[in-house]
LOBA-467042 format. One line per 10 residues: number of its first residue (from 1); their letters; for each residue y, x negated, z of C-alpha. Coordinates in Angstrom, 1 decimal, padded with zeros to 4 digits. Layout:
N
NUM	a	Y,X,Z ~ ...
***
This chain:
285
1	mnpivlsfad	012.9,-009.9,-005.0 ~ 011.7,-012.8,-002.8 ~ 008.0,-013.5,-003.4 ~ 007.4,-013.9,000.4 ~ 009.0,-010.5,001.0 ~ 006.8,-009.0,-001.7 ~ 003.7,-010.5,-000.2 ~ 004.3,-008.4,002.9 ~ 005.1,-005.3,001.0 ~ 002.0,-005.4,-001.2
11	gttffvglav	-000.5,-006.1,001.6 ~ -001.4,-009.7,000.5 ~ -000.2,-011.0,003.9 ~ -002.9,-009.0,005.6 ~ -005.7,-010.8,003.9 ~ -004.0,-014.2,004.1 ~ -003.5,-013.7,007.8 ~ -007.2,-012.9,008.3 ~ -008.3,-015.9,006.3 ~ -006.0,-018.3,008.1
21	tliadllllr	-007.1,-017.0,011.5 ~ -010.8,-017.2,010.7 ~ -010.7,-020.6,009.0 ~ -008.6,-022.2,011.7 ~ -011.0,-020.8,014.4 ~ -014.1,-022.2,012.5 ~ -012.5,-025.6,012.3 ~ -011.8,-025.5,016.0 ~ -015.6,-025.5,016.5 ~ -015.7,-028.9,014.7
31	ihrgivrsvl	-012.5,-030.6,015.8 ~ -012.4,-031.3,019.5 ~ -009.3,-033.3,020.1 ~ -006.0,-034.7,018.6 ~ -003.0,-033.1,017.0 ~ -005.1,-031.4,014.3 ~ -006.6,-029.3,017.0 ~ -003.2,-028.3,018.3 ~ -002.1,-027.4,014.7 ~ -005.3,-025.2,014.3
41	nvlvvvgivf	-004.5,-023.3,017.5 ~ -001.0,-022.6,016.2 ~ -002.5,-021.5,012.8 ~ -004.8,-019.0,014.6 ~ -001.7,-017.4,016.2 ~ 000.3,-017.5,013.0 ~ -002.6,-015.8,011.1 ~ -002.7,-013.0,013.7 ~ 001.1,-012.5,013.5 ~ 000.8,-012.2,009.7
51	viisatplpi	-001.8,-009.5,010.1 ~ 000.3,-007.6,012.6 ~ 003.5,-007.6,010.5 ~ 001.7,-006.9,007.2 ~ 002.2,-003.1,007.9 ~ -001.3,-002.4,006.9 ~ -002.0,001.1,008.1 ~ -005.1,000.5,010.1 ~ -005.8,002.3,013.4 ~ -004.3,000.7,016.5
61	waysllivtt	-007.8,000.2,017.9 ~ -008.7,-002.0,014.9 ~ -005.6,-004.2,015.5 ~ -006.4,-004.3,019.2 ~ -010.0,-005.3,018.6 ~ -008.9,-008.2,016.3 ~ -006.3,-009.4,018.7 ~ -008.6,-009.3,021.8 ~ -011.4,-011.1,019.9 ~ -009.1,-013.8,018.6
71	atclvienli	-007.5,-014.3,022.0 ~ -011.0,-014.6,023.5 ~ -012.0,-017.2,020.9 ~ -008.8,-019.2,021.6 ~ -009.5,-019.2,025.4 ~ -013.1,-020.2,025.0 ~ -012.3,-022.9,022.4 ~ -009.8,-024.5,024.7 ~ -011.9,-024.5,027.8 ~ -013.1,-028.1,028.2
81	raprhlrlia	-016.6,-027.1,029.5 ~ -017.2,-024.0,027.5 ~ -020.8,-024.0,026.3 ~ -021.3,-024.3,022.6 ~ -023.4,-021.1,022.4 ~ -020.6,-019.1,024.0 ~ -018.1,-020.5,021.4 ~ -020.5,-019.6,018.6 ~ -020.9,-016.1,019.9 ~ -017.2,-015.5,020.1
91	tgflivitag	-016.6,-016.9,016.6 ~ -019.5,-014.7,015.3 ~ -017.7,-011.6,016.7 ~ -014.5,-012.7,014.9 ~ -016.4,-013.2,011.6 ~ -017.9,-009.7,011.9 ~ -014.5,-008.1,012.7 ~ -012.7,-009.9,010.0 ~ -015.3,-008.9,007.4 ~ -015.2,-005.3,008.6
101	lciteapyhf	-011.4,-005.2,008.3 ~ -011.5,-006.7,004.8 ~ -014.2,-004.3,003.7 ~ -012.2,-001.4,005.1 ~ -008.9,-002.3,003.5 ~ -010.1,-003.7,000.2 ~ -010.8,-000.3,-001.5 ~ -007.1,000.6,-001.2 ~ -006.2,-002.3,-003.5 ~ -008.3,-001.3,-006.5
111	lpritvphgk	-006.9,000.8,-009.3 ~ -008.3,004.3,-009.4 ~ -009.3,006.3,-012.5 ~ -008.2,009.8,-013.3 ~ -009.4,011.9,-016.2 ~ -006.8,014.2,-017.7 ~ -008.3,017.5,-018.9 ~ -007.8,018.1,-022.6 ~ -004.5,019.7,-023.5 ~ -003.1,019.4,-020.0
121	rvyvlgdsis	000.2,017.9,-019.2 ~ 001.0,015.1,-016.7 ~ 003.8,016.0,-014.3 ~ 005.9,013.5,-012.3 ~ 007.5,014.4,-008.9 ~ 009.7,011.8,-007.4 ~ 013.0,010.1,-006.7 ~ 015.3,007.7,-008.6 ~ 012.4,005.3,-009.2 ~ 011.1,007.9,-011.6
131	agmgtkdrcw	014.3,009.8,-012.5 ~ 016.4,006.7,-013.1 ~ 020.0,006.0,-012.2 ~ 021.8,007.7,-015.0 ~ 021.7,004.7,-017.3 ~ 020.5,004.6,-020.9 ~ 017.1,003.3,-019.8 ~ 014.0,005.3,-020.7 ~ 012.3,006.0,-017.3 ~ 008.7,005.2,-016.9
141	pavlgdispf	007.5,008.9,-017.3 ~ 009.1,009.0,-020.7 ~ 007.6,005.6,-021.6 ~ 004.3,006.8,-020.4 ~ 004.5,009.7,-022.8 ~ 005.3,007.3,-025.6 ~ 002.4,004.9,-025.0 ~ -000.3,007.4,-024.0 ~ -001.8,010.5,-025.6 ~ -000.4,012.7,-022.8
151	tvvnlaqaga	002.6,015.0,-022.6 ~ 004.5,013.9,-019.6 ~ 006.9,016.2,-017.8 ~ 009.4,014.4,-015.5 ~ 010.6,016.6,-012.7 ~ 011.8,013.7,-010.5 ~ 015.4,013.8,-009.2 ~ 017.5,010.9,-007.9 ~ 017.9,011.0,-004.1 ~ 014.8,013.1,-003.6
161	taesaikqad	012.8,013.0,-000.4 ~ 009.3,014.2,000.5 ~ 010.9,017.5,001.6 ~ 013.0,018.1,-001.5 ~ 010.1,017.1,-003.8 ~ 008.3,020.3,-002.7 ~ 011.0,022.2,-004.7 ~ 010.3,020.0,-007.7 ~ 006.7,021.4,-007.7 ~ 008.1,024.8,-008.8
171	gilesnsvvi	008.5,023.3,-012.3 ~ 004.7,022.9,-012.7 ~ 003.7,026.0,-014.6 ~ 000.0,025.4,-015.1 ~ -003.0,024.6,-013.0 ~ -005.7,021.9,-013.3 ~ -003.2,019.3,-014.6 ~ -002.4,015.9,-013.2 ~ 000.6,015.5,-010.9 ~ 001.9,012.0,-010.0
181	veiggndlld	003.8,011.9,-006.7 ~ 006.2,009.0,-006.4 ~ 008.2,009.8,-003.2 ~ 009.1,008.4,000.2 ~ 011.5,005.6,-000.5 ~ 014.5,007.6,000.5 ~ 012.6,008.8,003.6 ~ 012.2,005.1,004.6 ~ 015.8,004.3,003.9 ~ 016.9,007.4,005.9
191	dtkadvfrsq	014.7,006.5,008.8 ~ 012.8,009.8,008.6 ~ 010.4,010.0,011.5 ~ 006.9,009.2,010.4 ~ 005.4,012.4,011.8 ~ 008.0,014.4,009.9 ~ 007.3,012.5,006.8 ~ 003.6,013.1,007.2 ~ 004.2,016.9,007.6 ~ 006.3,017.0,004.5
201	ieslvsllrr	003.8,015.0,002.4 ~ 001.0,017.3,003.6 ~ 003.0,020.4,002.6 ~ 003.5,018.9,-000.9 ~ 000.0,017.7,-001.5 ~ -001.7,020.8,000.0 ~ 000.5,023.0,-002.2 ~ -000.5,021.1,-005.3 ~ -004.2,021.0,-004.4 ~ -004.2,024.8,-003.8
211	kqqqvlviel	-003.1,025.1,-007.4 ~ -006.1,022.9,-008.4 ~ -003.9,020.0,-009.5 ~ -005.3,016.5,-009.6 ~ -002.8,014.5,-007.5 ~ -002.0,010.8,-007.8 ~ 000.1,009.6,-004.9 ~ 001.9,006.3,-005.4 ~ 001.5,004.3,-002.2 ~ 004.8,003.0,-000.6
221	plfpfqnayg	005.3,-000.7,-000.4 ~ 005.9,-001.2,003.3 ~ 007.7,-003.8,005.4 ~ 006.8,-004.9,009.0 ~ 006.1,-002.2,011.5 ~ 006.3,000.7,008.9 ~ 002.5,001.2,009.3 ~ 002.9,004.9,010.2 ~ 004.2,005.9,006.8 ~ 001.3,004.3,005.0
231	kaqrsivtky	-001.1,005.9,007.5 ~ 000.5,009.2,006.7 ~ 000.0,008.8,003.0 ~ -003.6,007.6,003.3 ~ -004.6,010.3,005.7 ~ -003.2,013.1,003.6 ~ -004.7,011.7,000.4 ~ -008.1,011.6,002.1 ~ -007.8,015.0,003.7 ~ -006.9,016.8,000.4
241	gavllpkrcl	-009.0,014.8,-002.0 ~ -006.0,013.3,-003.8 ~ -005.9,009.8,-005.3 ~ -003.8,006.8,-004.1 ~ -002.3,004.2,-006.4 ~ -002.3,000.9,-004.5 ~ 001.1,-000.2,-003.2 ~ 000.6,-003.6,-005.0 ~ 001.3,-001.8,-008.3 ~ 004.9,-000.8,-007.6
251	tkvfglkngt	005.4,-004.0,-005.7 ~ 004.3,-006.0,-008.7 ~ 007.0,-004.3,-010.8 ~ 009.6,-005.0,-008.2 ~ 008.6,-008.7,-008.4 ~ 009.0,-009.0,-012.1 ~ 011.9,-011.1,-013.5 ~ 014.5,-008.5,-014.6 ~ 012.2,-005.8,-013.3 ~ 014.9,-004.1,-011.3
261	ldglhlsqeg	018.6,-003.4,-011.5 ~ 019.3,-004.0,-007.8 ~ 016.0,-005.1,-006.3 ~ 014.8,-001.5,-006.0 ~ 015.7,000.7,-009.0 ~ 013.8,-000.2,-012.1 ~ 015.3,-001.7,-015.2 ~ 013.9,-001.0,-018.7 ~ 011.5,-003.8,-018.2 ~ 010.4,-002.4,-014.9
271	hnafakiiag	010.0,001.1,-016.3 ~ 007.9,-000.3,-019.2 ~ 005.7,-002.3,-016.9 ~ 005.1,000.6,-014.5 ~ 004.3,003.0,-017.3 ~ 001.6,000.6,-018.6 ~ 000.1,000.5,-015.1 ~ -000.1,004.3,-014.9 ~ -001.4,004.5,-018.5 ~ -004.3,002.3,-017.4
281	vlhee	-005.2,004.8,-014.6 ~ -005.1,007.9,-016.8 ~ -007.9,008.6,-019.3 ~ -008.4,011.4,-021.8 ~ -011.2,013.8,-021.2
***
């Protein structure tokens, strides 16, 4: 898959956009004329566009605050007689807001750690990313069972959605185990409304948590303007005390050479790579 496309899907573009916007604005304080200044003005706008289309699931007010502040900086920077102290104040606000957004978003990009209780199984609920496409490839849950000390039960089914994954949970016959939820790709492809998707994910995660399961939700790689789906996942994970695997993990596998069969479904190399990522998250009690 194209690296530029992947940079949007894994959230990298969000941080790149913030950096470009802030650096260009800081340089505008020093450069007062010429074509370079025009280029910097364009870069400020380009940076904001990158942030907006990164599909990072931040509140609308956060995006609005960033856009208004950046626009204010541009107006002040390009007023011929704008006093320097006013320009510095505006840029200071932009620095604070940029730092705040980075601090808010950064935790969603770190790998979590889950302790699997002794003797408990690891269950996988999901779609064809986990169930495979009927080929001879060993899917990542099976590989995970091979390379880790855990017994892994794969309940995933090709074509599954957030709604149908609820039925998969019937196959979990014990409590206080670990359940990995890899679901949502088909909901995106089927254009399931974000509020419906949120309701279905909440039904699934709340069901699992009532049975005292530890839940690891695999965050969906998102494309421009799909923010609502990511916001749904994050809000449900927070509400029910589940754990979120950063979207960069699955995106990284999509980006591997020979990592997929068709740009989406994992090849054996992809399954192996994703199993290693999950193995690094799970730890024996």
